[in-house]
Every structure is written in structure tokens, then in C-alpha cells.
TILUMDREN-943647 format. One record per residue (C-alpha): residue in one letter; z, x, y. Coordinates in steps of 0.5 Angstrom, whole numbers, plus 500, padded with zeros to 3 digits. Each point is the difference from the previous one (the first is absolute). Layout:
// TILUMDREN-943647
aZXY;...
***
This chain:
// TILUMDREN-943647
m511523525;r504506498;n507497498;n498493496;l504501494;t506497503;f496494503;i498499493;l507500497;i503496505;y495495499;s500500493;i507499500;a500495505;t495495497;l504500494;f504493500;l506498496;g499499493;g502501493;c496505495;n503502493;s496505495;v498498493;s498505495;k493497498;e493503502;v495494501;y494503504;p496505497;r500507503;y496506502;a504507499;d495505504;f493500502;p494503495;e498505506;v503503506;r496503505;t501504507;l496498506;s499506504;q494498505;v504497506;k497498507;a504498505;i497495505;s504499507;c498496506;d502502507;s499493503;v506497497;y507502498;l503497494;r507500498;y500498493;p493499497;y502495495;r493497497;v493501500;e495495499;i492501500;k494496500;d493502501;s500504506;l507497503;a507504498;v506497503;i507504499;l507496501;d505504503;l507497497;h504502506;p496500507;e502501507;s494495502;c495498495;f501499492;l492501499;h495505502;a492499498;f496505499;t492501498;y499503493;p499505497;d500504507;w507497502;k498499507;y505496504;v498492501;v506496503;s508499499;f502493498;g506496498;r505502506;r507500498;g504495503;e503493500;g495497504;p495494497;d494505499;e505506498;i502502493;l507501498;s499504494;a494502496;e500501493;r493500497;v493500503;r494498496;i492500502;i495495498;s495502505;p501502508;d500492501;s506499495;v505505500;w507497498;v507503502;l507497497;d505499505;s506499495;n505499506;r496494502;r498498494;q493500501;i493503499;t495501505;r493501500;w497505505;r492501503;i499508501;s493502504;a499508498;s495500505;s503497506;g508502498;n501492501;v506497496;e501493499;r506496497;a496494496;e505497496;e507499498;i502497493;l507498499;l503502494;d504494495;e507499502;r502501493;l498507500;i506506501;r497505505;t494502497;l499508500;d493500497;f493496499;c493500498;k494496502;t496496496;n494496501;e504493500;g507503503;f505505499;l504503494;v508502503;t506503496;d506496498;y507501502;t504494498;g500504493;n497494496;y493502500;r496506501;y494498505;h498494504;v493497501;l499498507;d494495502;a496502507;h506497504;g505504497;q503495495;i503501493;k494497495;e503504494;s506504498;v499505495;g504505495;s507502500;i503507501;p499504493;t508502500;e503502494;k507498503;v504494499;v500497507;a505494503;d497495504;d504503506;g497507499;r492498500;m499501508;a503507499;l496501494;a494498504;q501505505;a502506495;w493498497;r496500507;s493502498;f494502504;m493497498;d493500500;y494496498;n493501498;p496493501;e494503496;n504501493;g505495502;v506506499;l506499503;a505506499;m507501502;v505506500;t507500502;q503504506;l506502496;g500502492;e493501497;v497493498;i492498500;e498493499;v493498500;f497493500;n493498499;l499494504;k493498497;t502501492;g508498501;e502506497;h507503502;r502507498;e506504502;y503507499;y506504501;g499507501;p505506499;h505498505;g500493498;e502493504;p503500507;l507502499;f506497505;h507498500;i505496504;s505503505;q504496505;g495495500;y494504500;g494502495;l500507500;p494504497;i502505496;g494503496;i494503504;m495499505;g493498496;f493498503;h498500507;d493496500;v495498495;k492499500;v496496495;t493502500;e494499495;h502504495;l507502500;i507499504;y503505504;a507501502;v504505504;f507502497;q506503502;g505500495;i506503504;s507498498;f505496505;k505505498;k496506503;i498496506;a507499502;r502507498;s494503504;e502495506;k508503500;q497507500;g496498506;i493501496;h495494502;l496500494;p492498501;d498493499;g495498496;g498502493;s496506497;k497498494;l494495499;y500496494;t494497497;f500494495;t495496497;l499493502;t504498494;g506504503;l500506495;p501507503;v494505501;k501506504;c505502505;y498504506;e505505503;l499500507;g504505503;k502496506;p503493501;v496495502;c501492501;g494495501;i494502496;w493497500;v495502494;d492502500;e498500493;v493501502;k501506505;k505503495;l506500505;f506497503;l503499506;a508500501;t504499506;d505506502;v506498503;f503508500;t495503504;d496498507;n494499496;l498493499;i497500493;t499505495;r494500496;f500502492;d494502496;f500498493;c497505495;l498494495;l501493500;y501495494;t496495499;s501496493;d505497496;a501505495;a507501502;d502494497;d500503493;l504506503;i507497499;g503495495;v503494503;
***
């Protein structure tokens, strides 16, 4: 869990496909230049658990009294359940392997209830549902949903009442709405690029625009943030409103070299969470030039982002929290004024940060012009 920037760099390069992309000097999408307020979060508490060892605690998901941590590179199981908020170990599940009840790769976990814990296996092209009993420590694989064959290696998903939302990698859309059986009901949006892209370069563009997503069914807000560059998109599924904003680093950048699309900009966002009042996103901002230079010098930069950005539910910047350490996946509790983050650089599973103040209105909509 210490030397993972090399993996991220290789993964990003390997997943970009052959294609063509030419820059054009136009600005179509609105931009934010900075955050109205910057704060430092100094109240930190490390949460560890001696009952289980995780090599790369990538995501954390919590619902009521159940918490699940996803290990991206496990020795045995991808997922580990704990009680919340006391973090007592319950059970590990989602064994890594090629067997019929095993998982090839776990990308994301979503919790609706202890009887409805959903896990995306991108290599098997399926989403599975699990039942977990915290009292007995039992876990059951309850359901398998095969994803539509038209989808290209889905890397993120959200659960809705009717089915799922998944990211698109054909380059033709932004995301897909799936029914309860994993079939495409609707394909939505397009990549908000300011570049002219040839048809044979759309898959390369889609991979460069690989985004993390989160959906809040209470307010109907779906947020997407780019892994490369600095772009946030907000879809309100109740009103049909859609907004996108470029940050100071702009859209994901790449060029074609020897048949491959190579990222040449920055590592951007690492995770996003939509709550009742705000959108929270972890941001890194380290350039690939610095990453490559450090690797040549034998220096392994810590993975994750050391800034937590907050946006309104319409995508405008509110605050930037300086964390003082890199984190990866996040979960936010606005009521208790804290957020939890997975820590891939130390032996702690989770780091807790306490907010000094939470923003709970839409007044920031008037802070910048668009």
C-alpha cells in the first residue's frame, strides 16, 4: 500500500486506447478559478483494526451501523465488514479468484441495507448483492446481475431504486441508466470536452475522461469528477438539470504516442460523495511529469489526494480543506460534522477528520460568475 503511484500511472496509460485528438482554441464550458475559502483540518484520529490486514484500502461505504471497506489489491478477500461507529470486525467476503462464487476484480461497493450490499466486479461484467449479519458474522451471496453486453468494462456504479447508474467508456455518452437486470434503459449526456475528436479517437477520449461518480437518491443529484484533469459534472435526475465546470487544471490531457494515448496533465480527483447539502471530492493535482521524475529518482510519491473540495449541489466551489496527508476514498457524515477517509500510505484503515464548520445553504451560487 506504499508504492501505488506507479500502478496508477501504468494503469492510466494502459487503459487509454488508440485514437486521435486535436486541440482547439475555444472555451465552451464555465470555469472556477479558486475556492472562496481555504481551511486546514487539524483534528485527525486514526482508526485501525488488528483483526484484518488490508493491502490497499480503496473505498469505504457506511450505512447505519454497517461499514464495508474495499481492498483494491487483496491477498484473499476484497471486502471487509465492520460495525459502525465502533469498528468491530464482522466478516470478510468477496474472495478473490476465478471460481463461480469468487470475484475477479472489485471496483466499488454500495450499501442500501445489511441485506443489500452491492459490489461491482468489472472483469466479470457483473454486480452482485450480498447479505451480511453483524450479529452472527454470516455473509451470503444473494444475487448476480449480469451487465449489458454493450457496456465496455464498467469501472463505477451507483444504486437507484429502479436499477443502476454506470459510467460509459464508448466515448458516445457520459453515463447509462440500467434496469434491475443490468440492461441499458437510457444513455445520457456526452463528454464535455473542448477538443475536436475524430471518431476513431472517442474510446481514447473516454478512457482519459474516466470519472468517479456518486448519487444521492434523496435529492436526485449525481456527481461525476475526472481522475485526470479537474472537471466536475452535476446531473439532477429529478429536475433534468445538468451542469459542468472546469477547474484551474482544465480537462484531462493526453496525446498519442506509438499507438497509445498517454496522459500528460495531472492526476485529478480520487473520490466523490454527494450528501444532503454538498458535494465532496478528494483532489490530488500532481503532474505526470513530477510523478515520472520522482519514479526515476526512486522516490514513490504517496497515493491519494491531500485536499478535500466542497461544491454546491449545482457544482460551484465552496471550500477547500487542506488535509495534511493523502487520502483516497471518503465517506461524509454532515450531522456529526466529520468525514472518514481510507488511508493507503500507513497501516491505519481509516482516518477521521472533524469539520470546524459545515456549509448548509446554496448561497455560494452567487460567489462566482458563470
